[in-house]
C-alpha positions in Angstrom: 59.6 72.2 87.3 61.5 73.6 84.2 65.1 74.4 84.4 65.5 78.2 85.2 67.4 79.0 82.0 65.0 77.4 79.6 62.4 80.2 79.5 65.0 82.9 79.0 67.2 81.2 76.4 65.5 82.9 73.4 66.1 86.3 75.0 69.6 86.3 76.5 71.5 84.1 74.1 70.2 85.1 70.7 72.6 86.5 68.1 70.9 90.0 68.3 71.3 90.0 72.0 74.9 89.0 71.8 75.5 91.7 69.2 73.9 94.3 71.5 76.4 93.3 74.2 79.2 94.0 71.7 77.6 97.4 70.7 77.4 98.4 74.4 81.0 97.5 74.9 82.0 99.6 71.9 80.0 102.5 73.3 81.6 102.1 76.7 85.1 102.1 75.0 84.2 105.2 73.0 84.8 103.5 69.7 83.8 105.9 67.0 85.7 104.6 63.9 84.3 101.7 61.9 85.8 98.4 62.8 88.0 95.8 61.2 86.2 92.5 62.2 86.8 88.8 61.8 84.1 86.3 62.8 84.1 82.5 62.9 81.1 80.2 63.2 78.3 81.9 65.2 80.7 84.7 65.9 80.4 85.4 62.2 76.7 86.0 62.6 77.5 88.7 65.1 80.1 90.1 62.8 77.5 90.2 60.0 75.0 92.1 62.2 77.6 94.6 63.1 78.4 95.1 59.4 74.8 95.5 58.4 74.3 98.2 61.0 77.3 100.3 59.9 79.9 99.4 62.5 82.3 97.6 60.2 84.5 98.9 57.3 86.3 95.7 56.5 85.1 92.2 57.3 86.5 88.6 57.3 84.2 85.6 57.8 86.1 82.4 58.6 83.9 79.3 58.1 81.0 81.4 59.4 77.3 80.6 59.6 75.4 82.3 56.8 72.0 82.2 55.3 70.2 79.0 56.6 73.4 77.0 57.1 72.8 76.7 60.8 72.2 75.3 63.4 73.9 72.0 62.4 72.2 68.9 63.8 74.5 68.5 66.8 73.4 72.0 67.9 69.8 72.0 66.6 68.9 69.2 69.0 69.3 71.6 71.9 66.4 73.7 70.6 64.2 71.0 72.2 63.7 71.9 75.9 63.3 68.2 76.8 66.8 67.5 75.4 68.2 70.4 77.4 66.5 69.3 80.6 67.7 65.7 80.2 71.3 66.3 79.1 73.9 65.9 81.8 77.2 67.7 81.8 79.1 64.5 81.1 76.8 63.8 78.1 77.4 67.3 76.8 81.2 66.9 77.2 81.1 63.7 75.2 79.1 65.3 72.4 81.5 68.3 72.3 84.4 65.9 72.1 83.0 64.3 69.0 82.3 67.7 67.4 85.7 69.2 68.3 87.5 66.2 67.0 85.7 66.6 63.7 86.1 70.4 63.6 89.8 70.4 64.2 90.5 68.7 60.9 93.7 67.1 62.2 94.8 64.6 64.8 94.5 65.8 68.4 96.1 64.3 71.5 94.2 63.6 74.7 95.9 66.6 76.5 94.8 69.0 73.8 91.2 67.7 73.8 91.1 67.8 77.6 92.1 71.5 77.4 89.4 72.2 74.8 86.7 70.4 76.7 87.6 71.7 80.2 85.2 74.6 80.2 82.2 72.4 79.5 82.9 70.3 82.6 81.6 73.3 84.6 77.8 72.9 84.9 77.3 76.6 84.5 79.2 76.7 81.3 77.4 73.7 80.0 74.0 75.4 80.7 75.2 78.6 79.1 76.3 76.7 76.0 72.9 74.9 75.8 71.2 78.3 76.1 73.2 79.5 73.1 72.5 76.3 71.1 68.8 76.5 72.0 68.6 80.1 70.6 70.4 79.3 67.4 68.1 80.4 64.6 68.9 81.0 60.9 66.5 83.9 60.6 69.2 86.0 62.3 71.4 85.7 59.2 68.7 85.3 56.6 67.3 88.7 57.6 70.7 90.3 57.0 71.0 89.4 53.3 69.5 92.6 52.0 71.2 95.0 54.5 74.6 93.3 53.7 73.9 93.7 49.9 73.3 97.4 50.5 76.3 97.9 52.8 78.6 96.2 50.2 81.4 96.1 52.8 84.7 94.6 51.5 84.5 91.0 52.9 86.9 88.1 52.8 85.3 84.7 53.0 88.2 82.6 54.2 87.1 79.0 54.1 88.5 75.6 55.0 87.1 73.8 52.0 86.8 70.5 53.8 84.4 71.9 56.4 81.5 69.5 57.0 79.7 71.9 59.4 79.7 75.1 57.3 80.1 73.9 53.8 81.9 75.9 51.2 78.8 76.1 49.0 77.3 78.7 51.3 80.5 80.8 51.0 80.2 80.5 47.2 76.7 81.8 47.4 77.6 84.7 49.6 80.5 85.7 47.3 78.1 85.6 44.3 75.3 87.5 46.0 76.9 90.1 48.3 78.8 93.0 46.7 82.3 93.3 47.9 82.7 89.7 49.0 85.6 87.5 47.9 86.1 83.8 48.6 89.4 82.4 49.4 89.5 78.6 49.9 92.0 76.9 52.2 92.8 73.4 50.9 93.2 70.6 53.4 91.4 72.6 56.1 88.2 71.9 57.9 85.9 74.0 60.1 88.6 75.6 62.2 91.4 76.6 59.8 93.1 78.6 62.6 93.9 75.1 64.0 94.4 72.9 60.9 96.3 75.5 58.8 97.3 78.3 61.1 100.1 79.8 59.0 98.0 80.1 55.9 95.0 81.4 57.8 97.1 84.1 59.7 98.8 85.2 56.4 95.4 85.5 54.6 93.9 87.6 57.4 96.9 89.8 57.9 97.0 90.4 54.1 93.3 91.3 54.1 93.4 93.7 57.0 96.7 95.2 56.3 97.2 95.0 52.5 
């Protein structure tokens, strides 16, 4: 019998569905002004969708997915229902340990890694993450290219240039093709510059949103 989440993954965990949750939250809060938004990784896909639909007046993408840069292999494997069905929580935690260690871009102690990984030790969280991974699809950013060009929202592409997950070449392409986009590289930083170079990252974002 298939796992109960498998047949629903493409519906409840897609980037458009997650964006709709954000839009409902904004409506519930009565937010009327355009937003200042920063998005990282797949969160950047949600930020791009909000931008393309007119919610955003100033955007920052930090080592975000763009174009067809995603899903990376470690995520793409969970698009296979058989992989999802056969992956135990312990196996997923081990895989996330490898990914997080690479993404941090700096040495991490066991206590820090344990804190990062603790959510995935909950079987419900593990299933939720695999639903999100299984729904990862580059069409959700590829279809935004033309709307983003038309929107021409001021956009900072803040990129750890040593990122092996979301390579800086995609940010270079975005900056060249999307009006209003500017690339700022962060030397010596990987996929999560908020962790590897927090001071430089915070200063760049503060300067962008409050010039």
